[in-house]
C-alpha positions in Angstrom: 187.8 123.8 152.4 185.9 126.8 153.5 183.0 126.0 156.0 181.5 129.4 155.4 177.9 128.8 154.3 178.1 131.6 151.6 181.0 129.8 149.8 180.9 130.3 146.0 181.6 127.4 143.4 181.3 127.4 139.8 182.1 125.1 136.9 180.9 123.1 134.2 178.3 120.1 134.5 180.2 117.1 133.5 177.6 114.5 134.5 174.2 114.4 135.8 174.3 111.5 138.5 170.9 112.1 139.8 167.9 114.3 138.9 164.4 114.2 140.4 161.9 115.8 138.1 159.5 115.7 140.7 161.5 117.5 143.5 164.4 119.1 141.6 166.9 117.3 143.8 170.2 116.7 142.1 173.8 115.2 142.4 176.1 116.7 139.8 179.6 116.2 139.2 181.3 119.6 138.1 184.7 120.4 136.2 185.8 123.2 138.3 189.0 125.3 137.4 191.9 124.7 139.3 190.6 121.1 140.7 191.9 118.0 139.1 189.1 115.9 140.2 185.4 116.3 139.6 183.6 118.0 142.5 180.2 116.5 143.6 177.4 118.9 144.2 174.0 118.4 146.0 171.4 120.8 145.6 168.0 121.5 143.7 167.6 122.8 140.2 164.5 123.0 137.8 166.3 121.4 134.9 170.1 120.3 134.5 171.8 119.2 131.2 175.5 118.1 130.9 177.6 120.7 129.4 175.7 123.8 131.2 177.6 126.0 133.6 176.8 126.0 137.2 177.2 128.5 139.6 176.5 127.5 143.5 176.3 129.2 146.8 176.6 126.9 149.8 178.9 125.0 152.1 181.2 122.0 151.9 180.2 118.8 153.8 181.9 115.6 154.6 179.4 112.7 154.0 180.3 109.7 155.9 179.4 107.5 153.0 180.1 109.7 150.1 182.9 111.9 151.0 183.4 115.5 150.5 180.7 117.3 148.8 179.4 120.7 148.2 176.0 121.3 149.5 174.1 124.0 147.4 171.9 126.2 149.1 171.2 128.0 145.8 172.3 126.6 142.4 172.0 128.5 139.4 172.3 127.0 135.9 173.3 129.1 132.7 174.1 127.9 129.2 177.5 126.7 128.6 180.0 129.2 126.9 182.8 126.4 125.7 182.7 124.8 122.6 183.2 121.4 124.5 180.2 122.3 126.8 178.0 123.5 123.9 178.4 120.4 122.2 177.7 118.4 125.4 174.6 120.3 126.0 173.1 120.1 122.7 173.7 116.5 122.0 172.1 115.8 125.7 168.9 115.2 124.1 167.5 118.0 125.6 166.3 119.5 122.5 164.2 117.1 120.2 165.9 116.8 116.8 169.4 117.3 118.1 171.4 114.0 119.0 175.2 113.7 119.8 176.0 113.7 115.8 174.0 116.4 115.1 175.2 118.5 117.8 178.8 117.9 116.7 177.8 119.3 113.1 176.5 122.4 114.6 179.2 123.2 116.6 181.7 122.4 114.0 179.9 124.8 111.7 178.6 127.6 113.8 181.0 127.5 117.0 180.0 129.8 119.7 177.5 131.4 117.9 175.2 128.1 117.4 172.4 129.2 120.1 172.0 132.8 118.3 171.8 130.9 114.9 169.2 128.7 116.4 167.0 131.4 117.6 167.6 134.2 115.2 168.5 132.9 112.1 167.4 129.1 112.0 167.4 129.2 108.0 171.1 128.8 108.1 170.8 125.2 109.5 169.8 124.3 106.0 173.3 125.0 105.2 174.3 121.8 106.8 173.9 118.3 104.9 171.3 116.4 105.7 168.9 119.2 107.3 166.0 119.9 105.6 163.2 122.2 106.2 161.2 119.6 108.3 164.1 119.2 110.5 164.9 122.7 111.0 161.5 123.3 111.8 161.3 120.7 114.4 164.7 121.8 115.9 163.6 125.6 116.1 160.2 124.9 117.6 161.9 122.3 120.3 164.3 125.2 121.1 161.4 127.8 121.7 159.8 125.4 123.4 162.5 124.3 125.6 163.2 128.0 126.4 159.5 128.7 127.6 159.4 125.4 129.5 162.6 126.4 131.6 161.2 129.8 132.5 157.9 127.7 133.7 160.0 125.2 135.4 162.3 127.8 137.4 158.9 129.6 138.4 157.5 126.5 139.6 160.8 125.6 141.5 161.0 129.0 143.1 157.5 128.4 144.5 158.2 124.8 145.9 157.0 122.8 143.1 158.3 119.9 141.2 159.0 120.3 137.4 157.8 117.2 135.9 154.6 118.4 134.6 156.3 121.9 132.8 155.8 120.3 129.6 151.8 120.1 130.1 151.6 123.4 131.4 153.0 124.6 128.6 151.1 122.7 126.3 148.0 123.8 128.0 148.7 127.5 128.7 151.3 128.2 126.1 153.2 131.2 126.7 150.8 132.7 129.0 151.5 129.8 131.5 153.3 132.2 134.3 150.7 134.8 133.9 147.8 132.4 134.2 149.3 130.6 137.1 150.0 133.7 139.0 146.4 134.8 138.3 144.8 131.7 139.7 147.0 128.8 140.8 144.2 126.7 141.7 143.6 126.2 137.9 146.1 123.8 137.9 144.3 121.2 139.6 141.5 121.4 137.2 143.5 122.0 133.9 146.6 119.9 134.3 146.8 116.0 134.4 149.0 114.9 137.1 148.8 118.1 139.3 146.4 117.9 142.5 144.8 120.3 144.6 147.7 120.1 147.3 150.4 121.2 144.7 148.4 123.8 143.6 147.3 125.2 147.0 151.3 125.1 147.9 151.9 127.2 144.9 149.0 129.6 145.9 150.3 129.8 149.4 153.6 131.1 148.3 151.9 133.5 146.1 149.9 134.8 149.0 146.5 133.5 148.6 144.9 133.4 152.0 143.9 130.1 153.8 140.3 131.3 153.9 140.2 132.7 150.3 137.1 132.4 147.9 139.3 130.8 145.4 140.7 128.3 147.8 137.5 127.5 149.1 136.0 126.8 145.8 138.8 124.9 144.6 138.7 122.8 147.5 135.1 122.0 147.1 135.4 121.2 143.4 138.5 119.2 144.3 136.7 117.2 147.1 133.6 116.4 144.8 136.2 115.4 141.7 137.7 113.1 144.1 134.3 111.5 145.1 133.6 111.3 141.3 136.9 109.6 141.0 135.7 106.8 143.0 132.8 106.3 140.8 130.1 108.6 142.2 127.9 111.2 139.9 127.1 113.1 143.0 127.8 113.7 146.9 125.3 114.6 149.9 125.7 118.0 150.5 126.4 117.6 153.9 129.3 115.0 153.2 130.6 117.3 150.7 130.7 120.3 153.1 132.5 118.1 155.8 135.1 116.4 153.2 136.2 120.0 151.9 136.1 121.6 155.4 138.6 118.6 156.4 140.7 119.0 153.5 141.1 122.9 153.7 141.2 122.9 157.5 138.7 126.0 157.5 135.2 126.4 158.8 132.3 124.6 157.3 130.3 127.7 156.9 133.1 128.9 154.5 132.5 125.5 152.5 129.0 126.1 152.4 129.5 129.5 150.8 131.8 128.2 148.4 129.2 125.6 147.1 126.5 128.4 146.9 128.9 130.4 145.0 129.5 127.3 142.4 126.0 126.4 142.2 125.5 130.1 141.1 128.4 130.1 138.8 127.1 126.6 137.1 129.9 124.6 138.1 127.9 122.7 140.2 124.1 121.4 140.3 121.7 120.6 143.5 119.3 118.0 143.3 117.9 115.4 146.1 118.8 111.8 145.9 116.6 109.8 148.1 115.1 113.1 149.7 118.7 114.1 151.0 120.2 117.4 149.5 123.0 116.4 147.1 125.4 118.0 144.7 126.5 117.3 141.1 129.4 118.3 139.1 127.2 119.9 136.1 128.8 117.6 133.3 127.8 114.8 135.2 124.3 116.0 136.2 123.9 117.0 132.3 125.2 113.6 131.3 122.7 111.4 133.3 119.9 113.8 132.1 121.1 113.1 128.6 121.0 109.3 128.7 117.4 109.4 130.3 116.0 111.8 127.5 118.1 109.9 124.6 116.4 106.5 125.9 113.1 108.2 126.1 113.4 109.7 122.4 114.5 106.2 121.1 111.8 104.1 122.9 108.9 106.0 122.0 109.2 105.0 118.0 108.9 101.4 116.4 111.8 99.6 115.1 112.9 100.4 111.7 112.7 96.8 110.6 108.7 96.5 111.4 107.4 93.7 113.4 109.3 90.2 113.1 107.4 87.1 114.6 109.6 85.7 117.1 108.0 82.3 116.6 109.1 82.3 113.1 112.3 84.1 113.4 114.0 82.0 116.0 113.3 78.4 114.4 114.8 80.0 111.2 118.1 81.2 112.8 118.5 78.1 114.9 118.4 76.0 111.5 120.8 78.4 109.9 123.5 78.4 112.8 122.7 74.6 113.7 122.5 75.8 117.6 119.3 75.0 119.7 119.0 78.2 122.0 118.0 78.0 125.5 114.8 79.1 127.1 116.4 82.7 128.3 118.4 83.1 125.0 115.0 82.9 123.1 113.5 85.3 125.2 116.4 87.7 124.7 116.1 87.3 121.0 112.5 87.7 121.0 113.1 91.4 123.2 115.8 92.4 121.0 113.8 92.3 117.8 110.6 93.5 119.3 111.7 97.0 120.6 114.1 99.7 120.1 115.8 99.9 123.4 117.4 96.8 125.3 119.9 94.9 127.8 121.3 91.7 127.5 123.0 90.6 130.6 124.7 87.5 132.0 128.1 85.7 133.2 130.6 83.7 131.3 129.4 80.6 129.5 125.7 81.5 129.3 125.8 82.2 125.6 125.6 85.9 125.2 127.6 85.8 122.0 125.4 83.1 120.6 122.4 85.4 121.2 124.1 88.5 119.8 124.9 86.5 116.5 121.6 85.2 116.2 119.8 88.7 116.5 122.3 89.9 113.9 121.6 86.9 111.5 117.6 88.0 111.8 118.1 91.6 111.5 120.6 91.4 108.6 118.0 89.2 106.7 116.2 92.2 107.0 118.5 94.6 105.5 119.1 96.2 108.8 122.2 98.4 108.9 124.2 97.6 112.1 127.2 99.2 114.0 129.3 97.4 116.6 131.4 99.0 119.1 133.0 98.4 122.6 134.6 100.6 125.2 138.2 99.2 124.5 140.4 98.1 121.7 140.5 94.7 123.2 136.6 94.4 123.5 136.3 95.7 120.1 138.7 93.1 118.6 137.0 90.4 120.5 133.7 91.4 119.3 134.7 91.5 115.5 136.4 87.9 116.3 132.9 86.9 117.4 130.6 88.2 115.0 132.8 88.3 112.0 131.7 92.1 111.2 133.7 95.0 112.3 133.6 96.6 115.5 135.0 99.7 116.8 135.9 101.4 120.0 133.1 104.0 120.9 135.6 106.7 120.5 136.5 105.7 117.2 132.5 105.1 116.2 131.8 108.7 117.2 135.1 110.2 115.4 136.8 112.3 118.1 137.9 115.4 116.8 141.3 116.9 118.3 140.7 120.6 116.9 137.2 120.9 118.5 138.0 118.6 121.5 134.4 117.0 120.7 132.9 113.8 118.5 132.2 114.6 114.9 129.2 112.4 115.6 126.2 113.7 117.9 122.4 114.9 117.7 123.4 117.2 114.9 125.5 114.6 113.0 123.9 111.1 113.9 125.7 107.6 113.2 124.2 106.1 109.8 122.7 102.9 111.4 119.4 101.1 111.9 121.0 99.3 115.1 123.9 100.0 117.3 125.2 97.3 119.8 127.3 97.8 122.7 129.4 95.2 124.0 131.0 95.3 127.5 128.3 98.1 128.3 129.2 97.7 132.3 132.4 99.5 131.4 130.9 102.5 129.8 130.5 105.7 132.1 127.7 108.0 132.1 129.8 110.8 130.1 130.5 108.4 127.3 127.1 106.4 127.2 125.5 110.0 126.9 127.8 110.9 124.1 127.0 107.5 122.2 123.1 107.6 122.9 123.0 111.3 121.7 124.3 109.9 118.3 122.2 107.4 117.6 119.5 108.5 115.2 115.5 108.6 116.2 114.7 105.8 114.0 117.7 103.5 115.1 117.7 101.0 118.0 120.4 100.4 120.6 121.2 97.1 122.3 123.4 97.0 125.5 125.1 93.7 126.2 127.6 93.1 129.3 127.9 91.4 132.6 126.2 93.7 135.0 128.0 91.6 137.9 131.2 92.8 137.0 132.8 96.0 138.4 131.4 99.1 137.3 132.9 101.6 135.1 136.3 103.0 136.0 134.6 106.6 135.5 131.6 107.7 137.1 128.4 106.2 137.2 127.0 102.5 137.1 125.0 102.9 133.8 124.2 99.4 133.1 123.1 98.5 136.7 121.3 101.6 136.9 119.2 101.1 133.6 118.4 97.8 135.0 117.6 98.8 138.1 115.0 101.6 136.7 112.6 98.6 135.7 112.0 100.8 132.7 114.3 99.3 129.9 113.5 95.7 128.6 116.2 93.5 130.1 116.9 89.7 129.3 119.1 88.0 131.7 120.9 84.6 130.4 121.5 82.4 133.0 121.7 78.7 131.8 125.6 77.6 131.5 126.1 75.5 128.6 127.2 72.0 129.0 130.7 73.0 126.7 131.2 76.0 129.1 130.6 74.0 132.4 133.7 72.0 131.5 135.5 74.9 132.4 136.5 75.4 135.9 137.1 79.1 135.5 133.4 79.4 134.4 132.0 77.3 137.2 134.2 79.2 139.6 133.1 82.7 138.4 129.6 81.7 139.1 130.2 80.0 142.2 132.1 83.5 143.4 129.1 85.5 141.9 126.8 83.6 144.3 128.9 83.8 147.1 130.1 80.5 147.3 134.0 79.8 147.8 135.9 78.5 144.5 136.5 75.0 144.5 140.4 73.8 144.2 140.3 71.2 141.7 143.2 68.6 142.0 143.5 67.9 138.4 147.0 69.0 137.3 145.3 69.8 134.0 142.4 72.0 135.3 142.2 75.7 134.1 141.6 77.0 137.5 144.1 76.8 140.5 144.0 78.2 144.3 147.5 78.4 145.9 147.0 79.1 149.6 149.8 81.3 151.2 150.1 82.5 155.0 151.5 85.8 154.4 152.2 88.7 151.7 156.0 87.8 151.4 154.9 84.1 150.6 152.1 85.2 147.9 154.9 87.6 146.2 157.6 84.5 146.4 154.8 82.1 144.8 153.8 84.7 142.3 157.0 85.1 140.8 157.6 81.5 140.6 154.2 80.8 139.0 154.5 83.8 136.5 158.4 83.1 135.8 158.4 79.5 136.0 155.3 77.3 136.5 152.9 78.7 134.0 155.6 79.0 131.2 156.8 75.4 131.6 153.6 73.7 132.4 151.3 75.3 130.0 153.7 76.8 127.4 152.4 80.3 127.8 154.8 83.4 127.4 155.1 85.0 130.7 154.9 88.6 129.0 152.6 88.3 126.3 150.2 85.7 127.7 150.2 86.0 131.3 148.7 89.0 133.1 148.9 89.7 137.0 145.8 91.4 138.4 146.0 93.1 141.7 143.2 94.5 143.6 145.3 97.9 144.4 148.3 99.7 142.9 149.9 100.5 146.3 151.8 98.1 148.8 154.0 95.3 148.4 151.5 93.3 146.4 150.2 96.4 144.5 150.8 96.8 140.7 153.7 99.4 141.4 155.8 97.3 143.1 154.8 94.0 141.3 155.7 95.8 138.0 159.2 96.9 139.0 160.1 93.1 140.2 158.6 91.6 137.3 160.5 94.0 134.9 163.7 93.0 136.7 163.0 89.5 135.9 161.4 89.8 132.6 163.3 92.5 130.7 166.4 93.1 132.7 168.9 93.6 130.0 167.1 95.7 127.0 168.7 99.2 126.4 168.5 101.9 126.1 166.6 102.7 129.3 165.1 106.1 130.1 163.7 107.3 133.5 160.8 109.2 133.5 157.8 110.2 136.1 158.7 107.4 138.4 159.2 104.5 136.0 162.3 103.2 134.0 161.2 102.0 130.4 163.2 99.9 127.9 162.4 98.4 124.5 160.3 95.2 125.2 158.6 96.5 128.2 154.6 96.0 128.6 152.8 99.1 129.0 149.5 100.2 129.8 147.8 103.5 128.8 146.3 105.1 131.8 144.0 107.7 130.2 142.2 108.7 127.1 144.5 110.3 124.5 142.2 111.0 121.7 145.0 112.4 119.3 146.9 109.2 119.4 143.8 107.1 119.4 144.9 105.2 122.4 142.6 105.0 125.6 142.7 104.0 129.3 143.6 100.3 129.7 145.2 99.6 126.1 148.2 97.5 126.7 151.3 97.7 124.4 155.0 96.7 124.0 157.6 99.4 124.0 159.1 99.0 120.3 161.9 101.5 120.4 163.4 104.5 122.0 165.5 107.6 120.5 167.0 109.0 123.1 168.5 111.9 120.8 164.9 112.6 119.5 163.5 112.2 122.8 160.8 110.0 121.2 159.5 106.6 122.4 157.3 104.3 120.1 154.9 101.8 121.7 153.2 99.0 119.6 149.4 98.6 120.4 148.1 95.6 118.5 150.3 96.0 115.5 149.9 99.7 115.5 153.1 101.8 116.5 152.2 105.2 118.1 154.9 107.8 119.0 155.3 109.5 122.5 157.4 112.5 123.5 159.4 111.7 126.8 157.4 114.6 128.5 153.9 112.4 127.7 155.0 109.4 129.3 152.9 110.2 132.4 150.3 109.1 130.2 151.4 105.1 130.6 153.1 103.0 133.2 154.5 99.4 133.3 151.8 96.6 132.7 153.3 93.2 133.9 151.0 93.7 136.7 147.9 96.1 136.6 144.9 96.6 138.7 141.8 94.4 138.2 139.8 97.9 137.5 142.2 98.5 134.5 141.8 94.9 133.0 138.1 95.2 132.5 137.0 94.7 129.1 140.2 92.7 128.3 140.9 89.0 128.3 144.2 87.1 128.7 145.3 83.5 128.2 146.4 83.4 131.8 145.4 85.3 134.6 147.4 85.4 138.2 145.5 87.4 141.0 147.3 87.8 144.4 144.8 88.4 147.4 146.1 89.4 150.8 144.8 91.0 154.0 146.8 94.2 152.7 144.2 94.5 150.0 141.3 94.6 152.8 139.5 97.8 151.9 139.1 96.6 148.2 138.3 92.9 148.5 135.0 92.8 147.0 133.0 89.7 145.1 132.6 91.9 142.0 136.3 92.7 141.9 137.3 89.0 142.3 134.6 87.9 139.8 135.8 90.5 137.5 139.6 89.2 137.8 138.7 85.8 137.1 136.5 86.2 134.2 139.5 88.0 132.6 141.2 84.7 132.1 140.6 82.6 128.9 142.9 79.3 129.4 144.1 79.8 132.9 143.5 81.4 136.2 145.6 81.2 139.4 144.6 82.8 142.8 147.6 82.9 145.0 145.6 83.9 148.4 145.6 84.1 152.0 142.4 82.1 152.9 141.0 84.9 154.9 141.3 87.4 152.3 139.7 84.9 149.5 136.8 84.4 152.0 136.1 88.2 152.4 136.3 88.8 148.7 133.8 86.3 148.0 131.5 87.3 150.9 131.7 91.0 150.8 129.0 92.3 148.0 127.5 95.5 147.4 129.4 97.9 149.8 130.7 100.0 147.1 127.1 101.1 145.7 127.8 104.2 143.8 125.4 107.4 144.4 123.8 108.3 141.2 120.2 109.4 140.0 119.9 107.7 136.9 117.5 104.8 137.6 115.1 107.5 138.7 115.7 109.6 135.8 115.1 106.9 133.0 112.3 105.6 135.0 110.6 109.3 134.9 111.8 110.2 131.4 110.1 106.8 129.9 107.0 107.3 131.9 106.7 110.7 130.7 107.5 109.5 127.1 104.7 107.0 127.4 102.3 109.7 128.8 102.9 112.0 125.8 102.7 109.2 123.5 106.2 109.5 122.0 
């Protein structure tokens, strides 16, 4: 065979052995005229489908492991010309709505003209039995999308970018995708989920943008600030932002300062001092903090809609109705809530937050008060419904997100119909969502925030509950007494020990609900974790390893990170299910446990929701996930919104509870070992918690507190707004 680097090879793609959507790298098996055996071709292509015709330029190589292969320097894919190729191409699942069966029908009916029929004369599809207007519309729309997406993918591929995000780019920009990317490729990092600054920067470099261009500097500054916000901060000190942007962009600091000034002038950023040091906010976060403070001042300044209630009468009355005697701190919490418009109730597990909330609701409902209950996640809302006997919704559902306007139907102009809004698990609510919620509460209504301030703060920016308590301006009741029944639980007593900086006890009782298993190294932790999840818990406690057991790990990466553990657990807990599809670095099959990783308002599924894959239709390119009895449809191109969930990070588990929780702790998690992380993980377990830990890692997690304080100015804003409200007599 020729070793000329310009050797030409052409043939039909018989099989796609491997194709990376990220890099475009592919291994193809080609049927080449005159060759009896299939030829292996290695190259790079934006998109490849069996049945297509492939033209390559490259060189023959003799690989020691794989034998003779053709290494393509350039690889061009064209639609197939033979009937057999057309049928394979259409039946590959590339176009939604066309599977192998329908592809055979199409080719049999229209022959080589099938592409022209779909594109130019789609009404003729209605001639085929079983094809109605709905399916015709779906096929023609998918064909048009596929055509544009392919053009986008080829464009991105030619500029050194992977192609997995092409569908999202198309959905965001439509037919103008290529033009918009050419005009300012940095917008990709801002507009497209999953595309970071470095990817956008690579495209920009290939399109000729200079390293010191103003567009690059501004994009780098905003990216740096978004990265800081991604760690939970609402702002960054200006000098720190300049330094991190200069390091990222590898340009002089004065250029970054100029970019910050330009973004401040454009209104994308807002400057304000924090602790007398110049700081910079992303403008939406600045406005969210302002909005929370102003809403609280607006609500606080009016009397409660139910008038004055005497706690000395109401509390004995409710104790008589429930048969429960309230503790001192519980009585104080009830008295605070019925006396005012804005209040916070906080406390750890087993201190009776539910009893207090139910007592407040009983008293106020007896006065005819209209109450709305909500929580940040579906699971937290479900628990609130179960504990109160009244319907609770997620905050997003309560506010009624409208996909058409990308906003909420309820706001200050269309407020909620309520006298009292109760928000459970409020430590999870970030500044943006809290601002939206408080805006929608009418002037006459009250708001009660309930949560555990010692848990991890929200995944999104801010530390709202902690800041409101720290302001000293919002009435707050902290529940402290652990009730006798709760004190019998080792989970609850050890959670409180951890929260107080004490090492958890290691019960010897085999019937305990809390265990610490010591390990010497990560390999031992891994081995013992698999044994505990797969064998010991199901055998000893009768719990299902998928439905009832949740592995919670401090981080996503590393051998004991969520990603690696998911692959191992999937291989053991769901090894044989079919069909299996690979998308965005994960393999999925029916029965797999998955977690939603971002809010999707159209589907009404939110970050942290856990479900099981119900079924997969490869021909249609669709997958259905069952979230608590509700099946939600996903196109394959949308699966970067989910990941496997046999193991998740502790952060992702906020607001959820599980029958059993298994937590690995190793020194490889060093940067994330914090008291509130361990405390949050332990309090997720309802019936059983198992820590599998290196002793040093456990000691660090218990003893390290407060190092992750978030940079916000909400506490000060609330103090100032409420003081101003008092001054003006609001």
